[in-house]
C-alpha positions in Angstrom: -31.6 8.5 22.2 -28.6 10.2 23.8 -28.8 13.9 24.9 -26.8 14.9 21.9 -29.2 13.3 19.5 -32.3 14.5 21.2 -34.9 15.5 18.7 -35.5 19.3 18.4 -38.3 21.2 16.6 -35.7 22.5 14.1 -34.4 19.0 13.3 -38.0 17.7 13.0 -38.9 20.5 10.6 -35.8 19.8 8.5 -36.6 16.1 8.3 -40.2 16.9 7.2 -38.7 19.1 4.4 -36.1 16.7 3.1 -38.3 13.5 3.5 -40.8 15.1 1.2 -39.7 13.7 -2.2 -40.7 16.8 -4.2 -39.1 19.2 -1.8 -35.9 17.2 -1.7 -35.7 17.0 -5.5 -36.1 20.8 -5.7 -33.4 21.3 -3.1 -31.1 18.9 -5.0 -31.8 20.6 -8.3 -30.9 24.0 -6.8 -28.0 23.0 -4.5 -26.8 19.5 -5.6 -27.6 19.2 -9.3 -25.3 16.2 -9.8 -27.2 14.3 -7.0 -30.5 15.3 -8.7 -29.2 14.0 -12.1 -28.0 10.7 -10.6 -31.4 10.2 -9.0 -30.3 10.0 -5.3 -33.2 9.4 -2.9 -33.3 9.9 0.8 -35.3 7.0 2.2 -34.7 7.4 6.0 -33.6 10.2 8.3 -33.6 10.1 12.1 -31.3 11.9 14.6 -29.1 8.8 14.6 -29.3 7.4 11.0 -29.8 8.2 7.4 -30.3 6.0 4.3 -29.8 7.1 0.7 -30.4 5.1 -2.4 -28.9 5.2 -5.9 -29.8 3.0 -8.8 -27.7 1.7 -11.6 -28.9 3.4 -14.8 -27.5 5.1 -17.9 -26.3 8.3 -16.1 -24.7 6.4 -13.2 -22.9 3.6 -15.2 -19.3 3.0 -15.8 -17.8 1.1 -18.8 -17.9 -2.1 -16.7 -21.7 -2.3 -16.4 -21.8 -1.2 -12.8 -22.3 2.0 -10.8 -19.5 4.5 -11.3 -17.5 4.9 -8.1 -18.1 8.7 -8.0 -21.8 8.1 -7.9 -21.4 5.7 -5.1 -19.3 8.2 -3.2 -21.9 10.9 -3.8 -24.6 8.7 -2.2 -22.3 7.8 0.7 -21.5 11.5 1.3 -25.2 12.4 1.3 -26.0 9.7 3.8 -23.7 11.4 6.3 -24.1 15.0 5.1 -27.9 15.1 5.4 -27.5 14.2 9.1 -24.9 16.9 9.5 -27.2 19.4 7.9 -30.0 18.4 10.2 -27.9 18.7 13.4 -26.5 22.1 12.2 -30.1 23.4 12.0 -30.6 23.2 15.8 -28.6 26.2 16.9 -26.2 28.9 15.8 -24.4 28.7 12.5 -21.8 26.0 12.0 -19.7 25.5 8.9 -19.3 22.0 7.6 -16.9 20.5 5.1 -15.7 17.1 4.0 -11.9 17.0 4.6 -11.3 13.4 3.7 -12.8 10.4 2.0 -11.7 6.7 1.7 -13.6 4.1 -0.2 -13.4 0.3 -0.1 -15.2 -1.6 -2.9 -16.1 -5.3 -2.2 -18.6 -6.2 -4.9 -19.8 -5.0 -8.3 -22.6 -2.4 -7.7 -25.6 -3.0 -9.9 -29.3 -2.5 -9.2 -30.5 -0.4 -6.3 -27.7 0.4 -3.7 -28.7 1.7 -0.3 -26.1 3.7 1.7 -26.7 3.8 5.5 -24.8 6.0 7.9 -25.5 5.4 11.6 -23.3 8.2 12.9 -25.8 10.9 13.8 -24.9 10.9 17.5 -21.2 11.5 16.7 -22.1 14.3 14.3 -24.5 15.9 16.9 -21.7 15.7 19.6 -19.1 17.3 17.3 -21.5 20.2 16.4 -22.4 20.7 20.1 -18.8 20.7 21.1 -17.8 23.2 18.4 -20.6 25.5 19.4 -19.6 25.2 23.1 -15.9 25.8 22.6 -15.8 27.8 19.3 -13.2 25.3 18.0 -13.3 23.0 15.1 -14.2 19.4 15.5 -13.9 16.5 13.1 -15.9 13.2 12.8 -15.2 10.2 10.7 -18.5 8.8 9.5 -19.0 5.4 7.9 -21.5 4.9 5.1 -22.1 1.3 4.1 -23.6 0.5 0.7 -25.7 -2.7 0.4 -27.2 -4.1 -2.8 -30.8 -5.5 -3.0 -29.5 -8.9 -1.8 -28.1 -7.3 1.4 -24.5 -7.8 0.3 -21.9 -5.0 1.1 -20.8 -3.4 -2.2 -18.8 -0.5 -0.7 -17.8 1.2 2.5 -16.9 4.8 2.6 -15.3 6.7 5.5 -15.9 10.4 5.3 -14.1 12.9 7.5 -16.4 15.9 8.3 -15.1 19.1 9.9 -17.4 21.3 11.9 -16.6 24.8 13.1 -19.0 27.2 14.9 -19.2 30.6 13.2 -18.8 33.7 15.3 
């Protein structure tokens, strides 16, 4: 664990909250209703990595009998965004915003898809630098979606912007 991803009491408390399935569902119902409707699940969250699942079902389907690309993008965004939320909890207020997204689709997405984003250290560093300098920082996070067989179905690159509030 690098110094920028050192666990803090605030980050640990945030993880306990969001890793509780009932509390996460209530949070999503209140703040991310489409994620709640799509059935996104947070399966792993550490200072370095997050994993989010989405299942092919009636509400997430497209006419081609696979997961709708927007549902895949939502899961990919949450995998990086939940880490950003966790790292923002550790100090003064920081605004965060997705400023860009790119998706590459390599296989038909059916069944349970797990998006993993291992960029927690980059996020923590950007948040810390923004707090130290007062200037904005951007990070490009990669969320990779795997199906149940372990095959890559999609890779998303999300550009996050962080700026410490005064």
